[in-house]
C-alpha positions in Angstrom: 7.8 -13.3 19.2 6.6 -15.0 16.0 9.2 -16.7 13.9 7.4 -16.3 10.6 4.4 -14.2 9.5 2.4 -14.8 6.3 0.9 -11.6 4.9 -2.6 -12.4 3.5 -2.7 -9.4 1.3 -1.0 -7.7 -1.7 0.4 -4.4 -2.9 1.5 -1.5 -0.7 0.1 -2.8 2.6 1.9 -6.2 2.1 5.2 -4.4 1.5 4.5 -2.1 4.4 4.1 -5.1 6.8 7.2 -6.9 5.3 9.3 -3.8 6.1 8.3 -3.8 9.8 8.8 -7.5 10.1 12.3 -7.3 8.7 13.1 -4.6 11.3 11.8 -6.9 14.0 13.8 -9.8 12.8 10.7 -11.8 11.8 10.7 -13.9 8.6 7.9 -13.2 6.1 5.9 -15.1 3.5 4.2 -13.3 0.6 1.2 -14.8 -1.1 0.3 -13.7 -4.6 -2.1 -14.3 -7.5 -0.7 -14.9 -10.9 -1.5 -11.3 -11.7 0.8 -10.1 -8.9 3.9 -12.3 -9.6 5.9 -9.1 -10.4 4.8 -7.1 -7.4 7.4 -5.8 -5.0 5.9 -7.5 -2.0 6.7 -10.8 -3.7 10.3 -9.7 -4.3 11.1 -8.5 -0.8 9.5 -11.2 1.3 11.7 -14.1 2.5 9.4 -16.6 0.8 6.5 -16.3 -1.7 3.7 -18.7 -2.5 1.3 -18.4 -5.5 -2.2 -19.0 -4.3 -4.3 -18.9 -7.5 -5.5 -17.0 -10.5 -6.2 -13.2 -10.6 -9.8 -13.1 -9.3 -9.8 -12.4 -5.5 -12.2 -15.1 -4.7 -9.8 -17.6 -6.1 -6.7 -16.2 -4.4 -6.7 -13.5 -1.7 -10.1 -14.5 -0.5 -9.5 -18.2 -0.6 -9.1 -19.2 3.0 -8.1 -22.8 2.5 -5.3 -21.8 0.1 -4.0 -19.1 2.5 -4.0 -21.6 5.4 -2.3 -24.2 3.2 0.4 -21.6 2.3 0.9 -20.9 6.0 1.2 -24.5 6.9 3.6 -25.5 4.1 5.9 -22.6 5.0 5.5 -23.1 8.8 4.3 -19.6 9.4 3.0 -19.2 13.0 1.0 -16.0 12.3 -1.0 -14.4 9.6 -1.3 -10.6 9.1 -4.4 -9.8 7.0 -3.6 -6.1 6.3 -6.7 -4.2 5.4 -9.6 -5.3 3.1 -9.9 -8.9 1.8 -10.2 -11.1 5.0 -9.0 -8.6 7.6 -12.4 -8.3 9.2 -13.7 -11.8 8.4 -14.5 -13.6 11.7 -14.6 -17.0 9.9 -11.0 -16.6 8.8 -9.9 -15.4 12.3 -11.6 -18.5 13.7 -10.0 -20.8 11.2 -6.5 -19.4 12.0 -7.2 -20.1 15.7 -8.4 -23.6 15.0 -5.2 -24.3 13.0 -2.9 -23.0 15.7 -1.9 -19.9 13.7 -2.1 -16.5 15.3 -4.4 -14.1 13.4 -2.8 -10.6 13.8 -6.0 -8.8 14.4 -9.3 -9.1 16.4 -10.8 -12.3 17.6 -13.8 -13.8 15.8 -16.0 -12.6 18.7 -14.8 -9.1 18.5 -15.1 -8.9 14.7 -18.7 -10.2 14.9 -19.6 -7.8 17.6 -18.5 -4.8 15.5 -18.9 -6.2 11.9 -22.7 -6.2 12.0 -23.6 -2.5 12.1 -26.9 -2.9 13.8 -25.4 -5.1 16.6 -22.5 -2.6 16.9 -24.9 0.2 17.5 -26.6 -1.6 20.3 -23.2 -2.4 21.9 -22.2 1.2 21.7 -25.4 2.3 23.5 -24.6 0.0 26.3 -21.1 1.5 26.5 -22.5 5.0 26.7 -21.2 6.1 23.3 -23.4 8.6 21.4 -25.2 7.0 18.5 -27.3 8.3 15.6 -31.1 8.1 16.1 -32.5 5.4 13.9 -34.1 1.9 13.6 -33.6 -0.7 16.4 -31.9 -3.3 14.4 -32.8 -4.3 10.8 -35.8 -3.1 9.0 -38.5 -5.6 8.1 -40.4 -3.8 5.4 -40.9 -0.6 3.5 -43.8 0.3 5.8 -41.5 0.0 8.8 -38.9 2.1 7.0 -41.5 4.9 6.5 -42.5 4.8 10.2 -38.9 5.0 11.5 -38.2 7.8 9.0 -41.1 9.8 10.3 -39.9 9.3 13.9 -36.3 10.4 13.1 -37.4 13.2 10.8 -36.2 13.6 7.2 -33.6 13.4 5.8 -32.7 9.8 6.7 -30.3 7.3 5.3 -30.6 3.6 4.8 -27.5 1.4 5.0 -26.6 -2.2 4.4 -25.8 -3.9 7.7 -22.9 -5.8 6.0 -21.9 -2.8 3.9 -18.9 -0.6 3.3 -17.6 1.8 0.6 -21.0 3.3 0.1 -22.7 0.3 -1.3 -26.2 -0.4 -0.2 -26.5 3.1 1.1 -29.2 5.7 0.1 -30.2 9.1 1.3 -33.9 9.8 1.5 -35.2 13.4 1.7 -39.0 12.7 1.7 -41.5 9.9 2.1 -42.2 9.3 -1.6 -38.5 8.4 -2.1 -38.5 5.5 0.4 -39.8 2.7 -1.8 -37.3 3.2 -4.6 -34.4 3.7 -2.2 -35.3 0.6 -0.3 -35.5 -1.6 -3.4 -32.3 -0.4 -5.0 -30.3 -0.5 -1.8 -31.6 -4.0 -1.0 -30.6 -5.3 -4.4 -27.2 -3.7 -4.3 -26.4 -4.9 -0.8 -27.4 -8.5 -1.7 -25.2 -8.5 -4.8 -22.2 -6.9 -3.0 -22.3 -8.7 0.3 -24.6 -11.7 0.1 -26.7 -10.0 2.8 -29.5 -7.6 1.9 -30.3 -6.5 5.5 -30.9 -2.8 5.8 -31.2 -0.4 8.8 -32.0 3.3 8.9 -30.4 6.4 10.6 -31.1 10.1 10.8 -29.0 11.7 8.1 -26.5 14.1 9.7 -26.2 17.2 7.6 -22.9 19.0 7.1 -21.0 16.2 8.9 -17.3 15.6 9.3 -16.0 12.1 9.2 -13.5 11.9 12.1 -12.0 8.7 13.4 -10.1 7.8 16.5 -7.2 5.4 16.3 -7.1 3.0 19.3 -5.0 0.1 20.5 -5.9 -2.5 23.0 -3.9 -5.4 24.5 -4.8 -8.9 25.7 -4.9 -7.6 29.3 -7.8 -5.1 29.1 -5.7 -2.0 28.6 -6.8 0.5 25.9 -5.3 3.8 24.6 -6.2 6.2 21.9 -3.7 7.7 19.5 -5.6 10.9 18.5 -7.9 11.5 15.5 -7.9 11.5 11.7 -10.1 13.7 9.6 -11.4 11.7 6.6 -14.0 14.1 5.4 -12.6 14.5 1.9 -14.4 11.7 0.1 -16.0 10.8 -3.2 -18.9 8.5 -3.2 -18.0 7.5 0.4 -14.5 6.5 -0.7 -11.8 8.5 1.1 -9.4 10.6 -1.0 -7.4 12.4 1.6 -6.8 12.1 5.3 -5.1 14.3 7.9 -4.3 14.7 11.5 -5.0 16.7 13.6 -8.4 17.6 12.2 -8.7 21.3 11.5 -12.2 21.1 13.1 -10.9 19.5 16.4 -10.7 21.2 19.8 -8.8 19.8 22.8 -12.2 19.3 24.6 -13.7 17.4 21.6 -10.6 15.3 21.3 -10.8 14.3 25.0 -14.5 13.4 24.7 -14.1 11.5 21.4 -11.0 9.7 22.7 -12.9 8.6 25.8 -15.8 7.4 23.8 -13.5 5.4 21.5 -11.8 3.8 24.4 -15.2 2.9 25.9 -16.2 1.3 22.6 -13.0 -0.8 22.6 -13.3 -1.8 26.3 -16.8 -3.1 26.1 -15.7 -5.8 23.7 -12.3 -6.3 25.3 -10.7 -5.3 22.0 -7.3 -6.7 21.1 -5.1 -5.1 18.5 -5.2 -1.8 16.7 -8.4 -0.5 15.3 -10.4 2.6 14.5 -13.7 4.0 15.9 -15.3 6.2 13.3 -17.7 9.1 14.1 -19.8 11.6 12.3 -19.4 15.1 13.8 -22.0 17.7 13.0 -21.4 21.4 12.6 -22.2 21.9 16.3 -19.4 19.4 17.2 -21.9 16.8 18.4 -20.4 13.4 17.5 -22.1 10.1 16.8 -20.7 6.5 16.5 -20.7 5.3 12.9 -18.7 2.1 12.9 -15.6 0.4 14.3 -12.9 -1.1 12.0 -11.2 -4.0 13.6 -8.0 -3.8 11.5 -5.3 -1.5 10.4 -6.6 1.4 8.3 -5.3 2.5 4.8 -4.7 6.0 6.4 -2.6 4.8 9.4 0.6 6.5 8.2 -0.7 10.0 9.1 -1.0 8.9 12.7 2.4 7.3 12.6 4.0 10.5 11.3 2.6 12.8 14.0 3.2 10.6 17.1 6.3 8.6 15.9 4.6 5.3 16.4 4.8 2.2 14.2 1.3 0.9 14.2 2.1 -2.4 12.4 4.8 -3.1 14.9 2.3 -2.5 17.7 -0.1 -4.9 16.0 2.5 -7.6 16.0 3.6 -7.0 19.6 0.0 -7.0 20.9 -0.7 -10.3 19.0 2.5 -11.8 20.5 1.1 -11.0 24.0 3.0 -7.9 24.9 1.1 -5.3 27.0 0.7 -1.7 25.8 1.6 1.3 28.0 -2.0 2.6 28.1 -0.8 6.1 27.4 -3.1 8.3 25.2 -1.3 10.3 22.4 -1.8 13.7 21.0 -0.4 14.9 17.6 2.8 16.9 17.8 2.9 17.8 14.1 0.5 17.9 11.2 0.3 15.2 8.6 -1.7 14.8 5.3 -2.1 11.7 3.2 -3.2 11.7 -0.4 -4.4 8.4 -1.9 -3.0 8.1 -5.4 -5.3 6.0 -7.5 -4.8 4.8 -11.1 -7.9 6.6 -12.3 -8.8 9.1 -15.0 -10.3 12.1 -13.1 -11.5 13.6 -16.4 -13.5 10.4 -17.4 -15.6 10.0 -14.2 -12.7 8.4 -12.3 -12.5 5.5 -14.7 -9.9 2.9 -13.6 -6.6 3.2 -15.6 -4.7 -0.1 -15.3 -1.7 -0.7 -17.5 2.1 -0.5 -17.7 3.9 2.3 -15.8 6.5 3.5 -18.3 8.2 6.1 -16.1 8.1 6.8 -12.4 9.6 9.5 -10.1 8.8 9.4 -6.4 9.0 12.7 -4.4 11.4 13.0 -1.6 12.8 15.4 1.0 12.3 16.1 4.6 8.9 15.0 5.9 7.8 13.2 2.7 6.9 9.5 2.7 5.6 7.3 -0.1 4.0 3.9 0.6 3.7 2.1 -2.7 4.5 -1.2 -4.5 4.8 0.3 -8.0 8.0 0.9 -10.1 8.9 1.8 -13.7 7.9 -1.1 -15.9 5.3 -2.5 -13.4 1.9 -3.3 -14.9 -1.1 -2.4 -12.8 -3.5 -5.3 -13.0 -7.2 -4.6 -13.6 -8.5 -7.0 -11.0 -8.1 -5.1 -7.7 -8.6 -1.7 -6.0 -7.2 1.1 -8.0 -5.0 2.6 -5.3 -1.4 2.4 -6.3 0.3 4.7 -3.7 -0.1 6.8 -0.6 1.8 10.1 -0.4 2.2 11.3 3.2 3.8 14.6 4.3 4.3 15.9 7.8 5.3 19.4 9.0 5.0 21.6 12.1 1.7 23.3 11.0 -1.2 22.5 8.6 -0.2 25.4 6.4 3.3 24.1 6.0 2.0 20.6 5.4 -0.2 21.8 2.5 2.7 23.6 0.9 4.9 20.5 1.3 2.2 18.3 -0.2 1.8 20.5 -3.2 5.5 20.4 -3.8 5.7 16.6 -3.4 2.7 16.1 -5.7 4.5 18.1 -8.3 7.5 15.8 -8.1 5.3 12.6 -8.2 5.5 11.6 -11.9 3.7 8.5 -13.1 3.6 8.0 -16.8 1.8 5.3 -18.8 -1.4 5.4 -16.8 -3.8 8.1 -15.5 -3.7 9.0 -11.8 -5.5 11.2 -9.3 -2.4 13.3 -8.7 -3.9 16.3 -10.7 -7.0 16.2 -8.4 -4.9 16.4 -5.3 -2.9 19.3 -6.7 -6.2 21.2 -7.3 -7.3 20.3 -3.7 -4.1 21.9 -2.3 -5.0 25.1 -4.1 -8.6 25.2 -3.0 -9.3 28.1 -0.6 -12.0 26.2 1.3 -9.7 23.2 1.8 -6.8 25.5 2.9 -9.1 27.2 5.4 -10.3 23.8 6.8 -13.8 24.6 5.6 -15.2 21.3 4.4 -17.6 18.4 5.2 -18.1 15.0 3.7 -20.2 16.7 0.9 -17.2 18.8 -0.1 -16.4 16.8 -3.3 -20.1 17.0 -4.5 -19.5 20.6 -5.6 -15.8 20.5 -6.2 -15.1 21.5 -9.8 -12.3 19.5 -11.5 -10.3 21.8 -13.9 
């Protein structure tokens, strides 16, 4: 087992990893920018190292500073959390070159799944259903029009290095191709330094359902059931739950087998997620694979009583997994609490938290790094907490979530708590009648 793990991240996920490490008897090193000096992950780690100014490129994305912090503290492993460098093959390779274990996928595995056009080809070889579209990257607007005609409108163009909806455009007819191409290419180049685009058939009325998987260093893979992530705004997830209200035992078995095949073809090591679009006829198509821990991993943990961060660390240390597949025994829902003003087009709301009350009670979990008096910096993602509830049924979980949201008081900044309260009262949501387009017509009151 590792003696000391450096957490190359911040906020709630850094604190989440620290907690598991403490339970495992592993020492921890927090890194922080000057903007995060008062964050709880800094306070509760065994050691803390300042790695630069607030801007991510000068701190949490600065590989040389992270490696220097690991070396000066004698850390023998680095946990990247999610975001930042968690799916960066160069950083994974640098850790390996410096004799530091990267708690995540190998550089080769990250590269095989990180480029979406390459990933699609790999999935075809594994026999995993994929969405009809271009063979690799598009060369020109003319080629984009040809592929669109072959797929049939609507189609969607996506950035090969993309995420979070950037570099993504839906095209309903041919005369929209040129404008969509130009704007997506410009946005992708600015966001990722890579303006490569590919095209897929646009799946109407889709669900976004992902399968949690784990694979060890000895070729063994298991799946840990699904999460429904269809409640999104501008391709950013707002709420996740397991099991999906759309799932059937037959579909779970098929999607679980496909996710395992996806992991096995690249000899995947660690925990990860295979994401699918599922149409209204329950046909599913590979979308992408995330070679890291997900933001929404707690809902899986709550329904199968399984510490995924601990599993990550054990796998990285060379321990084998059981290979057993898991099915949910309860229902769990997670609401992402962001510091945003829902009545001002979700404008970020950084600032000082003047008062805070966290909800509690049976089956209620709060993952957060905030506290009364904490100042939310304006430099990073606006998510400040995750509220997770679990119960025996979905109906009970919704009632519990509504109660817990009512107890969750954050004063001094605006949050998305009022939005989630309205979701819990929405009849379509309560009936499980929603797709990824649900928020497009959701009326905020």
